[in-house]
C-alpha positions as CSV (number, residue, x, y, z in Angstrom):
1,M,6.2,-27.2,14.9
2,V,5.9,-24.6,17.6
3,L,4.4,-27.6,19.9
4,S,7.8,-29.3,20.1
5,G,10.1,-26.3,20.8
6,Q,11.4,-25.0,17.6
7,G,11.9,-21.4,17.3
8,L,10.8,-18.7,15.1
9,S,13.9,-18.9,12.7
10,K,12.8,-22.4,12.0
11,V,8.8,-22.1,12.1
12,A,9.5,-18.8,10.0
13,A,11.4,-20.6,7.2
14,H,9.3,-23.4,6.8
15,A,6.1,-21.5,6.8
16,A,7.6,-19.8,3.7
17,A,8.4,-22.3,2.1
18,E,4.6,-23.7,1.9
19,L,3.5,-20.0,1.3
20,G,5.6,-19.6,-1.8
21,G,7.7,-16.5,-0.9
22,A,10.1,-14.6,1.2
23,L,8.4,-14.1,4.9
24,M,9.2,-11.3,7.7
25,V,8.0,-11.4,11.0
26,R,8.0,-7.9,13.1
27,D,7.4,-7.8,16.9
28,A,4.5,-5.2,17.9
29,T,6.8,-2.3,17.9
30,G,7.7,-3.3,14.3
31,R,11.0,-4.5,15.0
32,T,12.3,-6.8,12.6
33,L,12.6,-10.2,14.5
34,V,13.0,-12.3,11.2
35,V,13.7,-12.4,7.1
36,T,13.4,-15.7,5.3
37,G,14.5,-15.9,1.4
38,D,15.6,-12.7,-1.3
39,F,13.1,-10.0,0.8
40,P,12.6,-7.2,-1.7
41,G,12.9,-3.5,-0.2
42,L,10.1,-2.0,1.7
43,D,8.6,1.5,0.9
44,E,8.4,1.6,5.8
45,T,6.0,5.1,5.2
46,A,3.3,2.9,3.4
47,L,4.3,-0.1,4.5
48,F,3.7,1.5,8.5
49,Q,0.1,2.9,7.2
50,R,-0.7,-0.9,5.7
51,T,0.3,-2.4,9.2
52,L,-2.2,0.0,10.7
53,D,-5.0,-1.1,8.8
54,A,-4.4,-4.6,9.2
55,H,-4.1,-4.3,12.9
56,A,-7.1,-2.7,13.2
57,E,-9.1,-4.9,11.0
58,L,-7.9,-7.9,12.5
59,A,-7.1,-9.2,9.1
60,A,-4.7,-10.1,5.8
61,V,-4.5,-6.9,4.0
62,R,-2.5,-6.4,0.6
63,S,0.0,-3.3,-0.2
64,A,0.5,-1.1,-3.0
65,E,3.5,-3.4,-3.9
66,G,1.7,-6.8,-3.8
67,M,3.3,-7.6,-0.3
68,W,0.4,-9.1,2.4
69,L,0.5,-8.3,5.6
70,C,-1.2,-10.1,8.8
71,P,-1.2,-9.7,12.3
72,A,-0.1,-12.0,14.8
73,T,-2.6,-11.7,17.7
74,A,-4.0,-12.8,21.1
75,G,-7.4,-12.0,21.5
76,R,-7.2,-8.9,20.1
77,E,-4.0,-7.3,21.5
78,V,-1.8,-7.8,17.8
79,L,2.1,-9.3,19.4
80,G,3.4,-9.1,15.7
81,T,3.1,-9.1,11.7
82,L,3.7,-11.0,9.2
83,I,4.7,-9.5,5.8
84,L,4.8,-12.5,3.3
85,A,6.3,-11.2,-0.3
86,P,4.7,-13.9,-2.7
87,D,6.9,-15.2,-6.1
88,G,3.4,-14.4,-7.2
89,P,-0.4,-14.4,-7.1
90,V,-1.9,-15.3,-3.9
91,T,-4.9,-17.8,-3.2
92,D,-7.4,-18.1,-0.8
93,H,-5.6,-21.1,0.2
94,Q,-2.1,-19.2,0.3
95,L,-3.8,-17.0,2.4
96,Q,-5.8,-19.5,5.1
97,L,-2.3,-20.7,5.4
98,L,-0.9,-17.1,6.3
99,R,-3.5,-16.4,8.5
100,A,-3.2,-20.2,10.7
101,T,1.0,-19.2,10.3
102,A,0.3,-15.9,12.1
103,Q,-1.6,-17.2,14.9
104,S,1.2,-20.0,15.1
105,I,3.7,-17.5,15.5
106,A,1.5,-15.5,18.1
107,V,1.5,-18.5,20.3
108,L,5.3,-18.7,19.7
109,L,6.2,-14.7,20.8
110,Q,4.1,-15.5,23.9
111,M,6.3,-18.5,24.5
112,E,9.3,-17.2,24.1
113,A,8.4,-14.3,26.0
114,G,7.2,-15.8,28.8
115,A,3.8,-13.7,28.7
116,E,1.5,-14.0,31.5
117,A,-2.1,-15.7,31.3
118,S,-3.8,-12.3,29.8
119,P,-3.1,-11.5,26.1
120,D,-0.9,-8.9,26.6
121,G,1.1,-10.0,29.5
122,G,-1.3,-7.7,32.0
123,R,0.1,-4.5,30.6
124,G,-3.2,-3.4,30.6
125,R,-4.0,-4.9,34.1
126,L,-1.1,-3.3,35.7
127,L,-1.6,0.4,34.5
128,Q,-5.2,-0.1,35.6
129,D,-4.3,-1.0,38.7
130,L,-1.6,2.4,38.8
131,I,-3.8,4.6,38.0
132,T,-6.8,3.2,40.2
133,D,-7.2,2.5,44.4
134,S,-5.8,-0.8,43.7
135,P,-5.5,-3.6,46.6
136,R,-1.8,-4.1,45.4
137,S,0.9,-2.4,47.0
138,P,3.2,-0.3,45.1
139,E,5.9,-2.6,45.4
140,Q,3.7,-5.6,43.9
141,L,3.4,-3.4,41.6
142,A,6.8,-2.4,40.8
143,V,7.6,-6.2,40.4
144,H,5.3,-6.8,38.2
145,A,6.2,-4.2,35.9
146,R,10.0,-5.2,36.3
147,R,8.3,-8.6,35.0
148,L,7.4,-6.6,32.1
149,G,10.4,-4.8,31.1
150,V,8.8,-1.3,32.7
151,A,11.3,0.7,35.2
152,L,8.4,2.8,37.5
153,D,11.4,4.3,39.5
154,D,12.7,5.9,36.2
155,P,10.4,9.1,35.4
156,H,7.7,8.5,33.7
157,V,5.1,10.5,32.3
158,V,1.2,10.1,32.0
159,L,-0.7,11.1,29.1
160,I,-4.3,11.3,28.2
161,A,-5.1,11.2,24.6
162,R,-9.1,11.8,23.7
163,P,-9.1,11.3,19.3
164,D,-12.4,13.0,17.9
165,G,-14.7,10.4,17.5
166,G,-13.4,8.1,20.8
167,A,-10.5,5.6,21.3
168,S,-11.2,2.9,18.8
169,G,-9.7,1.3,15.2
170,R,-6.2,3.1,14.4
171,S,-5.9,5.1,17.5
172,L,-6.4,1.4,19.4
173,V,-3.7,0.2,16.9
174,W,-1.0,2.7,17.3
175,A,-1.7,3.4,20.7
176,S,-0.6,-0.2,21.8
177,S,2.4,0.1,18.9
178,Y,3.5,3.3,20.5
179,A,3.4,1.7,24.0
180,H,5.1,-0.8,22.5
181,R,7.9,1.4,21.0
182,M,8.2,3.2,23.8
183,A,8.9,0.5,26.6
184,G,5.7,2.2,28.5
185,L,2.1,1.2,29.1
186,Q,-1.4,1.7,27.7
187,T,-5.3,1.1,28.6
188,I,-8.6,2.5,28.0
189,V,-10.4,4.5,30.4
190,D,-14.0,6.4,29.1
191,D,-12.9,6.0,25.3
192,C,-9.3,7.5,26.0
193,L,-6.1,6.2,25.5
194,V,-4.3,6.2,28.8
195,L,-0.2,6.1,28.5
196,L,2.6,5.9,30.8
197,V,6.0,6.5,28.9
198,P,9.3,6.8,30.1
199,G,10.2,10.8,29.8
200,T,10.8,13.8,32.3
201,D,9.1,16.6,29.9
202,S,5.1,15.8,30.2
203,G,4.4,18.9,27.7
204,A,6.7,17.9,24.9
205,A,5.7,13.7,25.3
206,G,2.0,15.2,25.1
207,R,2.5,17.2,21.8
208,A,4.8,14.5,20.2
209,V,1.5,12.5,20.8
210,T,-0.8,14.9,19.4
211,A,0.9,15.3,15.7
212,E,1.8,11.5,15.6
213,L,-1.5,10.3,16.5
214,S,-3.5,12.8,14.5
215,A,-1.5,12.1,11.6
216,V,-2.0,8.4,11.7
217,T,-5.8,8.8,12.3
218,G,-6.4,11.9,10.4
219,R,-8.7,13.2,13.4
220,R,-7.9,15.8,16.2
221,V,-6.4,14.4,18.9
222,T,-6.4,16.5,22.4
223,V,-3.6,15.1,24.7
224,G,-3.6,16.5,29.0
225,S,-0.3,15.4,30.4
226,A,1.1,15.1,33.5
227,G,4.2,14.5,35.6
228,P,7.3,12.9,35.4
229,V,6.8,10.4,38.5
230,A,9.2,7.8,39.3
231,H,7.9,5.4,42.0
232,P,4.4,3.5,41.8
233,G,2.5,5.5,44.4
234,P,2.5,9.0,43.0
235,V,1.1,7.3,39.9
236,H,-2.7,7.6,40.2
237,A,-2.6,11.2,41.7
238,T,-0.8,12.2,38.7
239,Y,-3.3,10.8,36.4
240,Q,-6.1,12.7,37.8
241,E,-3.9,16.0,36.8
242,A,-3.9,14.7,33.6
243,R,-7.3,14.3,33.0
244,R,-7.8,17.4,34.9
245,C,-5.7,18.7,32.1
246,L,-7.5,17.2,29.2
247,E,-10.7,18.9,30.7
248,A,-9.2,22.1,31.1
249,L,-8.4,22.0,27.5
250,T,-12.2,21.1,26.3
251,A,-13.9,24.0,28.5
252,L,-11.1,26.2,26.9
253,G,-12.3,25.4,23.4
254,T,-8.9,24.6,22.4
255,D,-9.4,21.1,21.6
256,G,-7.1,19.6,19.0
257,G,-4.2,20.6,21.8
258,S,-2.0,19.0,24.2
259,A,-1.2,20.8,28.1
260,S,0.2,19.6,31.1
261,A,-0.7,21.9,34.4
262,Q,2.8,23.9,33.8
263,E,1.8,25.0,30.1
264,L,-1.9,26.2,31.1
265,G,-0.4,29.4,33.4
266,F,-2.7,30.1,36.0
267,L,-5.1,27.9,35.3
268,G,-2.5,25.0,36.1
269,L,-1.6,26.0,39.6
270,L,-5.6,25.0,40.2
271,L,-5.2,21.7,38.4
272,A,-1.8,20.6,39.9
273,D,-1.4,18.5,42.7
274,N,1.8,19.9,43.9
275,P,1.8,23.5,42.5
276,D,5.2,24.5,40.8
277,I,5.0,28.1,41.8
278,P,8.5,28.9,41.3
279,A,8.3,27.3,37.3
280,F,5.3,29.7,37.1
281,V,6.6,33.0,38.1
282,Q,10.0,32.4,36.1
283,T,7.6,31.4,32.6
284,T,5.6,34.4,33.4
285,I,7.9,37.3,34.7
286,G,11.3,35.7,34.8
287,P,12.9,37.6,32.0
288,V,11.7,40.9,33.9
289,I,13.4,39.3,37.1
290,A,16.4,38.6,35.8
291,Y,16.6,41.7,33.7
292,D,16.4,44.0,37.6
293,L,19.1,41.7,38.8
294,R,21.9,42.1,36.1
295,H,20.9,45.8,35.2
296,C,19.6,47.1,38.6
297,T,16.7,48.5,37.4
298,D,13.2,48.2,38.8
299,L,10.8,47.1,36.2
300,V,9.2,44.9,38.1
301,H,8.2,47.5,40.7
302,T,7.2,48.9,37.9
303,L,5.4,46.6,37.0
304,E,3.2,46.4,40.3
305,A,2.4,50.2,40.6
306,H,1.4,49.9,36.2
307,F,-1.2,47.2,37.2
308,A,-2.1,48.8,40.7
309,S,-2.9,52.8,38.4
310,G,-5.3,50.8,36.5
311,G,-2.3,51.3,33.2
312,S,-2.2,55.0,33.7
313,P,1.5,56.0,33.3
314,R,1.1,59.3,35.5
315,R,-0.3,57.8,38.5
316,A,2.4,55.2,38.3
317,A,4.8,57.4,38.0
318,E,3.7,59.2,41.1
319,A,3.8,56.0,43.1
320,L,7.1,55.5,41.8
321,H,8.5,59.2,42.2
322,V,9.8,59.1,38.9
323,H,8.7,61.2,35.5
324,P,5.9,59.8,33.1
325,N,8.1,59.4,30.2
326,T,10.2,57.2,32.7
327,V,7.1,54.8,33.4
328,S,6.8,54.3,29.5
329,R,10.1,53.6,28.7
330,R,10.3,51.1,30.8
331,L,6.9,49.7,29.9
332,E,8.6,49.5,26.9
333,R,11.7,47.2,27.7
334,I,9.0,44.9,29.7
335,T,7.5,44.3,26.4
336,D,10.5,43.7,24.5
337,L,11.3,41.1,27.5
338,L,7.3,39.6,27.7
339,G,6.4,40.2,24.5
340,P,4.0,42.4,23.0
341,T,0.7,40.3,24.5
342,W,1.3,40.9,28.2
343,Q,-0.6,43.2,28.6
344,Q,-3.8,41.1,27.0
345,P,-6.4,40.2,29.8
346,M,-5.7,36.7,30.0
347,R,-1.6,37.5,29.8
348,A,-2.1,40.2,32.6
349,L,-3.7,38.4,34.8
350,E,-1.1,36.2,34.9
351,V,1.6,38.6,35.1
352,Q,-0.8,39.8,38.2
353,L,-0.3,36.8,39.8
354,A,3.1,36.0,39.3
355,L,4.2,39.6,40.5
356,R,2.0,38.7,43.7
357,L,3.2,35.4,44.3
358,Q,6.6,36.9,43.7
359,R,6.3,39.5,46.3
360,T,4.5,37.0,49.1
361,R,7.3,34.5,48.4
362,H,9.8,37.2,49.5
363,T,7.8,38.2,52.1
364,V,8.0,35.2,53.6
365,R,11.7,34.5,53.0
366,S,12.8,38.0,54.2
367,P,12.1,37.1,58.4
368,L,13.6,33.7,57.9
369,S,16.7,34.8,56.5
370,A,16.5,37.2,59.3
371,C,16.8,34.5,62.1
């Protein structure tokens, strides 16, 4: 039927009659393509877990409700899932027929999608080319991406996920499904999952992947993220930045978390290809700067005097020509603005760096503004 040009609906209906039950066909993202017969209600949460099992094992599995789930595959790439709600007990012959039907429908899905010769339509190869020094030009990569429904001229973020124990089984299945669902790309590099997905907030995307993949696999997942990027050319550098963030998380002993360069504070400035100094200053001491502007106060200089004096209110007061009590009250206000941990070693280092960068920026700008 497939080779003679029959469509998915007719193939599924004929297969359901032969299998003896209602049949549902879903694509790799979980979207329902065809339903035949009177299909019963579904517990989507439980069904999702069994779908992952079927995809990871590349075999038909039975759900708690008595349904059978079988992946439609090309090689090891899962293109969709068949869900059979049988009219009665399932025989070995029916399971063999279900697997054969799944393979036929996989062929049909590839034909209807106009997929390329490689099992995943070249999606994994495309991402490999994007994150390495590919001989193909950015224009060629962009054309390939458009054929796959990926708009690389829109903002995308790069995520590198490293599950404890490496990328295998359920994590591989999840990554393929997630990339399809997000209209992005995925591949595997050095036992890590690499994702390129639409988005503008790499930190939020990394946290979402950590939470979802950890729940699916039951293991810790560490994610380094970077971006956004809106052109094929810079994807390679963005990937390298995301990898540096991943390695930094491991070096800091924070496996199981996620971070972008912006979220790693002063360390992120060292890891980023294009350090966003204004964003670092704003994140670190922005509330103090804003308070000074609104209330005509001098909290920024008080912070500088506080660190320069080694934390002595008396010496800071002498430098500022105010009473020590005034310095103490200002420091209390700073604590209200920055939180109670701003004087802890790591936070204090970030605050001092932000103060130095802020002063340097003003020093550089002043002569220019006077010209």
